[in-house]
N, C-alpha and C positions, 0 to 999 in steps of 0.2 A: 583046353584050350579054347579062346574066345576067337572068334572068326570075324575078322574084320572084311567088312565089304568097302567097296571101292566108290567112292562119290565123283561123279564126273563136274567139275567145276566149268560152267559157259564161260564161254570168253566174249564178252558183249565189245564189239567194235564200235565206232563211233558211227557206222551205216546201220549197225542194228539197231543204235537206239532211235534214230529216227524211221526204221523199216515202218513200224506201224503209226506211227505220227506224219504221215505225208501232209497233211492238210496244215502242220508249221513249215513246213518246206514252201506250200502253196502259198499261204498266208504272205511269207515273205518275198516269193517272187513277183507278186502280183500286187497285192495291198500297197507295201510299203513305196513301191515306184508311183503307184497311180496317187496316191495320197502327195507325195512331193510331186508330183507334175502338178495338181490340181494347187496347191499353194506356190509354186512359182508363179500359173498362170495369173493368182490373184496379187501379188507382189507387184508384177510387171505392166502396171498401168502408166504410162508416160506422165511426166507432168510439163507445162508449160510455164512461162514466165513470161512476162510483159511489164512494161515500164513506160512510165511519164515523167517527164522534168518541168517544174516550174520556176518562175525567177520570184520572189517573194522581198519585198522592198518595205522591210522591217530590220530591227535590232536584232542581235545573236539570241536575247531570251523569249522574245517573241516569236522567232522563228522554231525554238525549243519547244514553246507551247504549242504551238500551231502541228508540230511533226507527234507531237502524244496525244493530240486531239484527233490525228487523221486515224490512229489505230485504236482509237475508243470505240466505245460502242454506241450510242448516241447517231454517230457519223455513217458509221458500218450498218446502222439496224437502217437507217435510209436509203443506204447503198442497195440493200439485201429488197426490201421495199418497192424502190424505183426499178432495179431491173427483173424483180420475181427470182430470185436467183432460190436452186432447190436444197441450199443449205442456210442455217441459220448465220447470224452475226460474229456470232461467236466461232466458229468453225471459220468463218472469213477473218476472223484477227490474227488466227494462227495463219494466214497466209498471204499477208498483207505487211509491208516493211516500208517505211519512211527513212529516208536518210539523206542528211545533207551533203552535199557534194565538196569535198575539200574545204570544210566548214566555211563557206559561203554561202551566199542567200538563194544556190539551187538548191531544189528539195526532190529527190529520186523518189516515187512512188512506186513500188512495186508489188504485184499481184502472181501469185502460183496457182493454177488450176488447170485441173485435166483434160478443159477445151481450150486452145490456143486463141480463138475469136472471143470466148468468153472471158479470159484473161486480160486482153485488151478492153474489151468493155469495160469490165470492171474498173481498170486502171483510169481510163477515160471517165466514165461517170464519177470515181470519187474525184477527179481535179473540178470537175464542172461543179460538183457541190461546194468544194472547198474555195472555189473562185466565186459563188455566188454569197455563201452563208458564213464560213468561218472566217473570211477578211473581213467583212463587216464588226463580226463578232469582237475580234481581236483589235478592228482600228487598224488594219494592214491600208497602208495607202493603194498599192498595187500587188495583183497577184498576174504575171502575166504566163502562157504557156510557153513554154519552150520546143517542146517537142512530144507529141502526143504518141500514145503504145499502137503499134501495129503489131499485126499475126505475126 
């Protein structure tokens, strides 16, 4: 007759699996929330918008060309150079818009920036360059400032 030996099967519960793996629990409790907090802080940069409006005495095609030129690289390079901005004209082009107000001769130039005073300064400088350079280049009779950007 053969002797049957009994084997004990160890019942491993959920806590037994992690008993020797305390570092996994420590990692989950500390590192994951800390990295989440870090990314939250990085993405929580406030943005400010400033707008200037000008009145352009020209036909709709000329106004359309002017709006395209406002967001074009040559003008933006001049703005970046004049103000010595901490970023390139390409970055500025992502943060500037030119819109016709109700398809009229009024153009709104808007800037988004991380600093309110810099956004207003960029918008006003852009208008200044438009009035002095682009108006003559396109043969526009008159470009008048309707309202200046403020902080």
